[in-house]
C-alpha positions as CSV (number, residue, x, y, z in Angstrom):
1,M,-13.5,37.5,-16.4
2,L,-15.6,35.0,-18.1
3,R,-12.6,33.6,-20.1
4,A,-10.7,33.1,-16.9
5,D,-13.6,31.4,-15.9
6,R,-13.5,29.2,-18.6
7,S,-10.2,28.4,-18.9
8,A,-10.2,27.7,-15.3
9,S,-12.9,25.2,-15.8
10,E,-11.2,23.2,-19.1
11,G,-8.2,22.2,-16.6
12,I,-10.3,19.9,-14.2
13,I,-11.0,17.6,-16.5
14,P,-7.9,16.5,-17.8
15,A,-6.4,17.0,-14.0
16,I,-9.2,14.3,-12.5
17,V,-8.4,12.3,-15.3
18,W,-4.4,12.6,-14.8
19,E,-5.1,11.8,-11.0
20,A,-7.5,8.5,-12.0
21,V,-5.0,7.1,-14.5
22,S,-2.0,7.2,-11.4
23,G,-3.5,7.7,-8.5
24,S,-1.5,10.1,-7.3
25,S,-4.8,11.1,-5.2
26,P,-7.7,10.2,-3.1
27,C,-9.9,11.9,-5.3
28,G,-8.4,10.4,-8.4
29,R,-8.4,6.9,-6.7
30,L,-12.0,6.8,-6.2
31,C,-12.5,8.2,-9.7
32,G,-10.8,5.4,-11.1
33,A,-11.7,2.6,-9.5
34,L,-15.3,4.1,-10.0
35,A,-14.9,3.7,-13.7
36,L,-13.1,0.1,-13.4
37,G,-16.7,-0.6,-11.3
38,A,-19.0,0.0,-14.4
39,T,-16.8,-0.5,-16.7
40,L,-16.7,-4.2,-15.4
41,A,-19.9,-4.5,-14.5
42,I,-20.9,-3.4,-18.0
43,V,-18.7,-6.0,-19.8
44,G,-19.4,-8.9,-17.3
45,P,-18.2,-12.4,-16.7
46,D,-19.1,-13.7,-19.0
47,R,-17.9,-11.9,-22.0
48,L,-14.5,-11.6,-20.2
49,A,-14.5,-15.5,-20.1
50,R,-14.5,-15.7,-23.9
51,G,-11.7,-13.0,-24.0
52,P,-8.1,-13.7,-24.1
53,Q,-6.0,-15.7,-21.7
54,I,-3.3,-12.8,-21.0
55,C,-1.6,-14.3,-17.5
56,L,1.9,-14.6,-18.3
57,I,2.2,-16.4,-15.0
58,S,0.2,-19.3,-15.8
59,A,1.6,-18.8,-19.2
60,C,5.0,-19.6,-18.1
61,I,4.1,-21.9,-15.6
62,R,1.1,-23.6,-17.6
63,R,-1.1,-23.9,-14.6
64,P,-3.9,-20.5,-13.2
65,C,-1.6,-18.5,-11.1
66,P,-3.3,-17.9,-7.8
67,A,-5.0,-14.3,-9.2
68,C,-6.6,-16.0,-12.4
69,G,-10.1,-15.2,-12.3
70,M,-9.7,-12.6,-10.9
71,T,-11.0,-10.1,-13.2
72,R,-14.2,-12.0,-14.1
73,A,-15.0,-12.3,-10.0
74,A,-14.3,-8.7,-10.0
75,S,-17.1,-8.4,-12.7
76,A,-19.4,-11.0,-11.0
77,L,-19.2,-8.9,-7.7
78,F,-19.8,-5.7,-9.2
79,R,-23.2,-6.9,-11.0
80,G,-23.9,-8.2,-7.0
81,D,-23.4,-12.4,-8.0
82,L,-21.4,-13.4,-5.4
83,R,-21.7,-16.9,-5.7
84,R,-20.4,-16.5,-8.9
85,A,-17.3,-14.3,-7.5
86,M,-16.6,-16.7,-5.1
87,R,-16.5,-19.8,-7.4
88,T,-14.7,-17.9,-10.0
89,N,-11.8,-16.8,-7.6
90,P,-12.8,-17.3,-3.7
91,R,-9.9,-14.5,-3.1
92,I,-11.8,-11.8,-4.1
93,V,-13.5,-11.4,-0.6
94,L,-10.2,-10.4,1.1
95,V,-9.4,-8.4,-2.1
96,A,-12.6,-6.8,-1.6
97,I,-12.4,-5.9,1.8
98,V,-8.7,-4.5,1.4
99,G,-9.4,-2.2,-1.8
100,G,-13.2,-1.0,0.1
101,A,-11.1,-0.3,3.1
102,I,-8.4,1.7,1.2
103,L,-11.2,3.7,-0.6
104,L,-12.9,4.1,2.7
105,S,-10.3,5.7,4.0
106,D,-9.6,8.2,0.4
107,L,-13.4,8.7,0.8
108,M,-13.0,10.0,4.3
109,S,-9.7,12.2,3.4
110,V,-12.1,14.2,0.7
111,V,-14.5,14.9,3.0
112,K,-12.7,16.1,5.1
113,Q,-10.6,18.1,2.8
114,R,-14.0,19.4,0.7
115,R,-14.8,20.5,4.6
């Protein structure tokens, strides 16, 4: 019986990781958003600004694309710096509202499943 319990518990963590990476379930999306938000908050917008520019659209058109600066803006937002997030890319407000609504819906469905 102990062996069955151990094997069941060992299979849970890889399943959650797969759900988070694939976004295949509400729980996976919540875990993925938590991991991404924590990573962006830890790294910070200053360190992201010093990194390489990897935007293919701006490389092709040689101008900033509408999403340029979104990662730095999200990092500033996760750190609680709304003013800097808005200065970096004002579209972060719309992305945060839509993303928050999706995550709230996922959270409500996870809570309903647990009952």
